[in-house]
N, C-alpha and C positions, 0 to 999 in steps of 0.2 A: 341679257346676260345669264338667263336661267340655264342651268345645266343639270345633268344627272351624273353623279360620280360616286365611287365607293367611298366609304368613310375614310378620312385621312387621320391616321394616328400620329401622335407626336410625343416627344419627350423634350426635356429642357435641361440646361445646365443650372443646377441649384446653388444658391449661395451658402457658404459654410459660416455659421455664426457661433458665438460663445453661449454655453449653457447657463441658464439662470433658473431660479425657482419659480414655481407657480404659487402665488400667494393670494389669499383671500378671494377664492373664486366666487363669482355670483352663483346663486342657486339656479343655474340654467338647466332647463329640461332638454333632453334630446329631441331632435326634430324628426318625427316620423312622417314618411311620405306615402305609406301604403298600409292600410289597416290589415291586421292578421285575418286571413280567411282560410278556414280549414279546407284542405283538399283531400278527399277520401277519408275524412275524419282525422287527418294529421295536420296540425298547425304548421304554418311556415316557420322556417328557422329565422329567429330574430337577429338580423345582420346589421351591424353598425359599419358605416363607411366614414372614415376620418376625413374631415374637410377643413381642417384648421391650418394655421400658419406652418410653413415648412414644406408644403407640397408644390410640385410642378403640375400644372393643371390637367394635361391630357389623360394621364393614367387615372386620376381621381374621377374624371368625367366618364371614362369608359367603365370604371367599376360601378359608379352610380347607375349608369344606364343598364348594365347587365343585371345587377341585383334587383333593380326596380322591375325589369321585364320578367323575372323568373317567378312563376307561381309557387315555387317551393320556398321562396325567400321573402322576408319582410324587411324592406329598407328603412333604416333609421340613420339620419345624418348626425354625427357626433363631432364636437370640437373639443378643444382643450378644456374650456370652462365646464362643459357638460360632463366630461370625463372626471374632472376634479370634483364635481358635485355628485358623482355616483351613477352616471348614466349606464356604465357597463354592467351594473347589477341587474338591469332589465334586458340584457342581450345574451344571445347564445354564442355569437362569434363577432370578431372584429376584422375588418379589412383595412390594411394600412398601405396606401399607394406610394408612388415614388416621389422623390423630391430631395430634401437634404435631411439626413437623420439627425445631425446636430441641431438644426433648426426645429425639427419636430420635438426632439428631447427638451430643447429650451422652452418651447411652447407648452409642453406638458408639465414641466417643472417637476420638482421632487414628488409632490403629491400625485400628479397625474401619472408619472412614470411608475410609481409604486402600485397604483391602481391597475395599470395595464399588466404589470408583472403578476400581480396577485390574481387578476382575472383569468389569466392563462393557467396559473398554478392550481387554481381551484376548479378547473374543468372547462374554461372557455376555449373556443377555437380561435385560431389566428391564421390569416393569410397575409403575407407581406411581399411586396415586389420592390426591387431596387432599394430605395431608402427604407422601405418597410422591412426589408430583409436585414439591412444594416442595424436597424433598431433592436433586433433580437440578439445581436452579437455580444461577446464578452466586453466588459468595460475596459479592460486592459488590452492593448496599450493606449487606447484613446477613450478616456472616460466621457468625452463629450458626445459619443456616438451611440453606444449600445446600452441595453438594459440587463445584460448578463443572464440571458435566458438560454442561449445555445453556445457551445464551446467552439466558436469560429470567430475569426477576425478578418478585417479588410486589409488587403495588402496593396491596394491601388485600384485604378479604374482606367478605362480607355474611352474610345469615341462612341459613335452611333452607327450601327449597322445591323444586319440580320445575322444573328449568331446561330450556327448549327449546334444544337444541344442534344446529346445522346442520352436518352433515358435508359437506365440500366434495368436489370431484372427485378431488383428490389423495389425500384421506383415504380415500375410497371405494375407490380403486385399491389403495392400500397395505394396507387392512384386508380387502378383499374383501367389502364390504358396500354397501348402497345409499347413494347421495348423497341424504340426506333429513334431516328434522328429527326428532330423538328427544327425548322428555321424560325427562331423567335427573335422579336425585336429587342435589341440591346441598346442602352443609351446611358453611357457613363456609369454603369452599375458597379457594384463592388466585385473585386476579385477575391473570392472566398478562400480562406486558408483554415484548416482545422487547427485547433489549439491543443497543446499538450496539457493544459490546465483544466481539470474536470470541473463541472458546475453541478452542484448537488441537485438531484431530481431531474437532470436533463439527460435524455437519451435520443441522440440524433444520428442520422446516417446520410450519406450522399446518395441522391437518387438520379442525378443527371450531371453530366460534365460538358464543358465547352469543347468543341471539336475544331476550334479555330482561334487565331489570335487577331484576326483582322476582318472576319466575315467570309474569307475564302475557306472552302471546305478542306479539311485535313492539312491545314497550314501549321506545320510543326517547326518551321524555321525560327520563329520568334515565340518561344514557349511561355511567354508571360501569362497568357490566359489558357492556352491549350492544355486540356486535361484537368484544369481546375474545376472545382465544384460550381455548378450553375443552379442546381435545385437541391435543396436540403429539407428533410422532413423528420419529424419525430415527436417526442412528448416532453413536456416540462411539467412536473407534478402530475395532475390529472388532465391537463389540457393537451390538445393536439395542435401542432404548428406545421405550416407549409410555407417555405420562403424560396424565392428565386431572385437572382441578380438581374433577370430579364423581365420582359413585359408581355406575357402571353395573352393579356386582356386586350391587346390592341387589334388583333386581326382574327377573323373567323377561322382561319386555317390553324391557329394555335389555341383556339378555345377548348379543344379537347383536354389540354393541360389544365385549364381553368376548371372545367367540369371535374377532372380528376382531383384537383385540390379541394373542391367543395365535398366531393365524395369521401375523401379521406378525413377531412376535418369534421364533417357533420354525420357521416355514415349514411347519407342519402344521395340518390341520383338527382341532379339538378339540371333543369332545362333553361335555355335562354331564347325564347321566341324573338324573332326579328320582325319589327314593324315593316310591312311592305312599303317600298318607296312609291311615291305618287308622281305621276307625270307632271312636269312643270311646277314642281314644288319650289317654294321660295327658300333659297339656301342661305343660311346664316353661318358665317365663320365666327367662332368665339376665340379671341386672342387670349391665350391662357399660359403665357410664360410664367406668370405668378398667379397662384390660386389661393386666395386668402379668405376663406370663411363661408358662412352660411348664405350670405346674400348672393354670392356668385353661384353657389351650388343650387340654390332655389331657382335662380334665373335660368340656368342651364336646363334643369329638369322641366321647368315650365315650357321652354321652347321645344324640348324633346318630346313633350306630350302633345304638342299642337299638330293636328293632322295635315295642316297646310305648309308646315315648315320642316325642312331638313336642316339639322344643326351638326356642325363638326368643330371640334377643337383644333386650333391652329397654332403651331409654334412659329417662331421667327424663321426657322429653317424651312418650314412648309411654305411660308410666304415667298421666300427667296427662290423656291423651286417652282413657283407659278400657281400656287393654290388659289390665289385671288381671281384667276381666270374662270373659276368654277363656282363663285359665290355671288350672291346679290347684295349682301350686307356684311359688314365687318363690325363686330361688337367688341368694345374694349371695357371689360368689367372692372370693378374695383380691384386695384392691384398696386404693387409698389411703383413709386414714381421712377421714370426713366425715359429713354428715347431710343428710337430705332437705329440711329446712326446714318452714315452716308449711303449704305447699300439698301437697306429695307425701306427707309423713308421715301425715296423716289418711287419705289414700287407701289407703295400705298397711295402716293399722290397720283400716279397714273391710273390706279383703280378708281379714284374719285373723279378724275377728269373724264373718264368714259362712262360715268353714270353710277358708279358704285356708291352705296349708302354706308356711312360710318356713324356710329353713335357710341356713347359710353357714359360712365358715371364714376364718381369717386376718384381714386388714384389712377384709374384707367384713362382719365382725360389727359394725362400727361403724354400719352402715346398718340392720342387721336389727332388727326389733321384739323387745322383751323376751320375747315369747311364742315366738320362733323357736327352732329347734334348732341348737345350736352343734356343729360337726364339727371334728375335728382336722386334716382334710386334704380335698383335692378327691376323692380316692379314696373316703373314707368317705361324703362327700356323694352321690357317684354311686351307691354301693351302696344307700344309704338310699332314694334316689329310685327306683331299680329295684324295690326291695321294695314301695314304695308303689304303683307303677304296676301291680303284679300282684294287688293286693287286689280 
C-alpha cells in the first residue's frame, strides 16, 4: 500500500460554542520544541503556535511543520492554560490557526483573551488564518467571536474551494510579494466587512480581495464574497497583525503569502526548507477533524520528525475523496467523540480489509474501527508507528 504523494491539506467545519471564562489556570509552561540557535548572530524569532481547544487540525499541523522547519523561527507550542499563565511574555509572535473563533475565545477565557490582546498591543506580532482572523475582529455584533483588535466583522461564510485572491499594491508593498492573483485554499472562512466603528490604537487596511464567490475566477454573478476583503493587515498599538480568511499555509504554491506575512510581522526574511521525501516511506494519515491539545501536537511533530515516515493530516472530506488509497496507517488522535456516519465509515472499513493499519487513543477511539489498535497515549501510538515503519 505504500505510495508517494504530495501533502494533502485539509480544513474542517468547526463547532460554534458559547464563550465562558478561563478560571484558575494551572501554572503551565509553554512547550518548546526547538531551542533557539543564533543564525549569523541573530536569534530566531520566538514563535508560538496555538494548539488548544477550538482548532480544526490541518491548519495547525501545517503551521507547526512550517515554523519548526524554519531556521529563522523557534517553535513553541502554547495552549490556553499556558497563555493564561503568562507564556506570551516569552514570545515575539503568535500564530493562531483555523477552527472556531467562539471556541477559541471560550478556551482562552477572559484572562487569556486579555493577554492575547495586550501581547499585540505591547509589540507582539500576530498571524491569524480563518478563525484566527475572526479572533481579531470587533466584539460587536457578535461578542462571542472577536477580541476587538481590528475594525472588521464577519458577515458570513461559504464552502471549501480554491479562492482566487488578488493582492493589491499596498499588500504587495507591505508583504514584499508580487501584486497578483493567488489561488488560496478557502474553507468556511469569514466574509470580512469593514466596520464604521473605530477601535482605539488600530490602523488596518485591506491588502487582498476575493475574486470569486464560488472558486470560479471573476465570478461576479453572486457577489456575496466577490470583492470582499481576504487579507487584512496593520497595527494595533505597537504590534503588527496579518490576518486572512483563507489558508495560504496549506500548499507550497501559496507559501509566498506566508513568507510575506512573517516578513511583515517580524521584519525578517523567513525560509521554510522542505524535508526530501524518501522512497517507500511509511505514510501515516492523521485524522484531524478535531485538534485538541498538546498531546496531539507532540504526536504529530514526533511523526513528522521521523525520517522513515511521511505524515499528512486528513479531513473527513479527504477520506471520502480517496486519500486512504495512499496511506499505510490511519491514526485517530485524542479528539471529541463522534462517528463517521454511513459514508465515511465503510471507506475506512475497506481500508482495514485490504491491510490498512488503524490505531488511536483517547477520544479518537470513538472513530476507530473495532479492528484498530487502542493505545494508552500519543507517545505509545508514535512508538508503535515507528516500529511498523521499519519492518
